[in-house]
Backbone as JSON, one array per atom type, in Angstrom:
{
  "sequence": "XXXXXXXXXXXXXXXXXXXXXXXXXXXXXXXXXXXXXXXXXXXXXXXXXXXXXXXXXXXXXXXXXXXXXXXXXXXXXXXXXXXXXXXXXXXXXXXXXX",
  "N": [[-8.81, 198.91, -180.04], [-11.82, 200.08, -178.71], [-14.96, 199.86, -180.28], [-17.74, 201.82, -180.86], [-21.22, 202.02, -181.51], [-24.11, 203.77, -182.68], [-27.62, 203.97, -182.52], [-31.08, 204.58, -183.26], [-33.11, 204.28, -180.42], [-35.13, 201.54, -179.22], [-36.64, 201.33, -176.97], [-36.99, 203.81, -175.86], [-37.11, 207.39, -176.49], [-34.68, 208.16, -177.61], [-31.24, 207.65, -178.33], [-29.26, 204.71, -178.41], [-26.03, 203.81, -177.33], [-23.72, 201.44, -178.15], [-21.27, 198.87, -177.47], [-18.73, 196.94, -179.26], [-19.6, 194.36, -178.83], [-22.26, 194.61, -178.63], [-23.29, 195.42, -176.24], [-24.97, 197.74, -174.19], [-23.69, 200.94, -173.55], [-24.26, 203.56, -173.11], [-26.97, 205.91, -172.98], [-28.61, 208.26, -174.9], [-30.8, 210.78, -174.55], [-33.23, 212.36, -176.55], [-33.5, 215.85, -176.79], [-36.57, 217.46, -176.17], [-37.15, 219.81, -177.5], [-35.46, 219.74, -179.7], [-35.12, 217.17, -181.46], [-33.22, 216.17, -183.27], [-30.8, 216.85, -182.22], [-30.14, 214.96, -180.27], [-29.29, 212.75, -181.81], [-26.98, 213.82, -182.93], [-25.39, 214.26, -180.66], [-25.14, 211.63, -179.75], [-23.72, 210.48, -181.89], [-21.3, 211.87, -181.67], [-20.45, 211.03, -179.11], [-20.19, 208.25, -179.53], [-18.11, 208.19, -181.32], [-15.95, 209.07, -179.87], [-13.68, 207.46, -178.83], [-12.36, 206.88, -181.26], [-11.84, 209.45, -182.22], [-10.07, 210.36, -180.23], [-7.87, 208.58, -180.6], [-7.14, 209.29, -183.21], [-6.38, 211.97, -182.87], [-4.23, 211.63, -181.13], [-2.43, 210.28, -182.81], [-2.03, 212.29, -184.71], [-0.71, 214.21, -183.16], [1.73, 212.99, -182.75], [2.7, 212.93, -185.36], [2.8, 215.7, -185.83], [4.75, 216.45, -183.98], [6.95, 215.32, -185.2], [7.48, 217.04, -187.32], [7.75, 219.49, -186.12], [10.26, 220.42, -185.18], [11.73, 220.61, -187.45], [13.06, 222.67, -189.89], [11.03, 224.62, -192.12], [11.87, 224.69, -194.82], [13.25, 222.34, -195.0], [11.46, 220.32, -194.64], [10.09, 217.37, -195.78], [7.47, 216.74, -197.45], [6.71, 215.03, -199.41], [7.25, 212.41, -198.78], [5.63, 211.98, -196.71], [3.38, 210.24, -194.66], [0.04, 209.99, -195.11], [-1.82, 208.73, -193.49], [-2.41, 209.3, -190.76], [-3.64, 211.79, -190.91], [-5.75, 211.16, -192.64], [-7.14, 209.33, -191.02], [-7.9, 211.03, -188.94], [-9.6, 212.79, -190.31], [-11.62, 210.97, -191.05], [-12.57, 210.23, -188.52], [-13.57, 212.67, -187.62], [-15.6, 213.06, -189.5], [-17.26, 210.92, -188.84], [-17.94, 211.65, -186.23], [-19.41, 213.95, -186.66], [-21.53, 212.99, -188.0], [-21.39, 212.77, -190.71], [-20.37, 210.53, -191.93], [-21.67, 207.41, -191.89]],
  "CA": [[-9.65, 200.05, -179.72], [-13.24, 199.79, -178.58], [-15.79, 200.48, -181.29], [-19.09, 202.08, -180.39], [-22.19, 202.36, -182.55], [-25.3, 204.44, -182.17], [-28.83, 203.68, -183.29], [-32.3, 205.0, -182.56], [-33.52, 203.3, -179.4], [-36.45, 200.92, -179.36], [-37.35, 201.4, -175.69], [-37.15, 205.21, -175.45], [-37.1, 208.29, -177.65], [-33.34, 208.67, -177.84], [-30.3, 206.79, -179.05], [-28.43, 203.83, -177.61], [-24.65, 203.64, -177.76], [-23.35, 200.07, -177.81], [-19.9, 198.49, -177.8], [-18.63, 195.99, -180.38], [-20.33, 193.13, -178.49], [-23.68, 194.92, -178.59], [-23.7, 195.82, -174.9], [-25.25, 199.17, -174.07], [-22.76, 201.67, -172.7], [-24.83, 204.88, -172.81], [-28.25, 206.29, -173.58], [-28.73, 209.71, -175.13], [-32.19, 211.15, -174.74], [-33.43, 213.49, -177.44], [-34.19, 217.0, -176.21], [-37.9, 217.62, -176.77], [-37.16, 220.97, -178.38], [-34.64, 219.51, -180.88], [-34.84, 215.74, -181.48], [-32.02, 215.89, -184.08], [-29.64, 217.08, -181.37], [-29.79, 213.69, -179.63], [-28.52, 211.96, -182.76], [-25.66, 214.45, -183.06], [-24.66, 213.99, -179.42], [-24.83, 210.19, -179.73], [-22.65, 210.25, -182.87], [-20.06, 212.39, -181.09], [-20.04, 210.15, -178.01], [-19.78, 206.96, -180.07], [-16.84, 208.33, -182.03], [-14.92, 209.62, -178.97], [-12.41, 206.71, -178.83], [-11.73, 207.05, -182.57], [-11.32, 210.82, -182.25], [-8.9, 210.42, -179.36], [-6.77, 207.88, -181.26], [-6.71, 210.09, -184.36], [-5.65, 213.14, -182.38], [-2.95, 211.17, -180.6], [-1.57, 210.01, -183.97], [-1.66, 213.57, -185.31], [0.28, 214.9, -182.33], [3.02, 212.35, -183.03], [3.1, 213.44, -186.67], [3.15, 217.11, -185.69], [6.05, 216.5, -183.29], [7.98, 214.96, -186.16], [7.8, 218.19, -188.16], [7.86, 220.72, -185.33], [11.64, 220.89, -185.05], [12.38, 220.6, -188.76], [12.79, 223.93, -190.61], [10.06, 224.44, -193.23], [12.54, 224.41, -196.09], [13.79, 220.97, -194.96], [10.38, 219.36, -194.47], [9.84, 216.6, -196.99], [6.09, 216.29, -197.4], [6.45, 214.02, -200.44], [7.33, 211.09, -198.18], [4.76, 212.0, -195.54], [2.3, 209.25, -194.64], [-1.22, 210.69, -194.85], [-2.78, 207.91, -192.77], [-2.86, 209.97, -189.54], [-4.59, 212.83, -191.31], [-6.94, 210.49, -193.15], [-7.88, 208.78, -189.88], [-8.51, 212.16, -188.24], [-10.74, 213.24, -191.12], [-12.69, 209.96, -190.94], [-13.14, 210.33, -187.18], [-14.37, 213.91, -187.6], [-16.8, 212.79, -190.3], [-18.13, 210.04, -188.04], [-18.43, 212.42, -185.07], [-20.38, 214.94, -187.11], [-22.62, 212.32, -188.67], [-21.21, 212.81, -192.18], [-20.1, 209.16, -192.37], [-22.38, 206.46, -191.02]],
  "C": [[-11.1, 199.58, -179.66], [-14.01, 200.54, -179.66], [-17.2, 200.63, -180.74], [-19.97, 202.42, -181.59], [-23.38, 203.04, -181.88], [-26.46, 204.13, -183.1], [-30.03, 204.22, -182.53], [-32.75, 203.89, -181.61], [-34.9, 202.75, -179.68], [-37.29, 201.1, -178.11], [-37.57, 202.83, -175.19], [-36.98, 206.1, -176.67], [-35.73, 208.88, -177.94], [-32.51, 207.72, -178.68], [-29.51, 205.96, -178.04], [-27.03, 203.81, -178.19], [-24.21, 202.28, -177.24], [-21.9, 199.8, -178.2], [-19.92, 197.43, -178.9], [-19.33, 194.67, -180.1], [-21.83, 193.36, -178.42], [-24.19, 195.32, -177.22], [-23.89, 197.33, -174.83], [-24.25, 199.81, -173.12], [-23.29, 203.06, -172.34], [-26.16, 205.03, -173.52], [-28.23, 207.8, -173.73], [-30.2, 209.99, -175.4], [-32.27, 212.38, -175.65], [-34.07, 214.65, -176.69], [-35.53, 217.21, -176.92], [-37.93, 218.77, -177.77], [-36.38, 220.75, -179.67], [-34.23, 218.04, -180.94], [-33.57, 215.36, -182.27], [-30.76, 216.01, -183.23], [-29.2, 215.8, -180.67], [-28.95, 212.81, -180.53], [-27.1, 212.51, -182.91], [-24.8, 214.16, -181.83], [-24.24, 212.52, -179.37], [-23.7, 209.87, -180.71], [-21.31, 210.72, -182.32], [-19.56, 211.48, -179.98], [-19.52, 208.81, -178.54], [-18.43, 207.04, -180.76], [-15.7, 208.82, -181.14], [-13.63, 208.79, -178.95], [-11.64, 206.87, -180.15], [-11.12, 208.44, -182.7], [-10.06, 210.94, -181.41], [-7.69, 209.76, -180.03], [-6.23, 208.69, -182.44], [-5.93, 211.31, -183.92], [-4.3, 212.75, -181.8], [-1.97, 210.9, -181.74], [-1.12, 211.32, -184.63], [-0.63, 214.31, -184.47], [1.67, 214.29, -182.53], [3.56, 212.86, -184.37], [3.55, 214.89, -186.58], [4.49, 217.26, -184.99], [7.19, 216.2, -184.24], [8.43, 216.19, -186.96], [8.06, 219.48, -187.39], [9.28, 221.28, -185.32], [12.41, 220.86, -186.36], [12.05, 221.92, -189.46], [11.91, 223.67, -191.83], [10.75, 224.05, -194.53], [13.12, 223.0, -196.14], [12.7, 219.91, -194.8], [10.09, 218.68, -195.8], [8.44, 215.99, -196.93], [5.79, 215.23, -198.46], [6.49, 212.61, -199.87], [6.42, 210.96, -196.96], [3.63, 210.99, -195.7], [1.01, 209.96, -194.22], [-2.19, 209.91, -193.96], [-3.27, 208.59, -191.48], [-3.89, 211.04, -189.87], [-5.87, 212.22, -191.85], [-7.79, 209.92, -192.02], [-8.57, 209.9, -189.09], [-9.73, 212.67, -189.0], [-11.91, 212.27, -191.02], [-13.36, 210.03, -189.58], [-14.01, 211.57, -187.05], [-15.67, 213.71, -188.36], [-17.79, 211.93, -189.51], [-18.75, 210.83, -186.86], [-19.51, 213.43, -185.45], [-21.55, 214.32, -187.86], [-22.52, 212.31, -190.18], [-20.96, 211.42, -192.73], [-20.78, 208.2, -191.4], [-22.15, 205.06, -191.48]]
}
């Protein structure tokens, strides 16, 4: 999976989004009326691949339980990694985890 990072730009008043090799893939300009909004948008864009992967994993997990009656669902053996990855991706997208 491609990893993107975001950081305040040095050449403009926004944020640069870079891939794991440091190559720029996008620029997010800060709206003059709300400079914080640019950081939020950049965080969401940078976390998009992670969010997509987490949602794909959750849909597989959900399909596993969809056709099993509630009384037969065994959550004690359930692997929380898909849910944990989704929570981490959401935190990154919202700027809660940097």
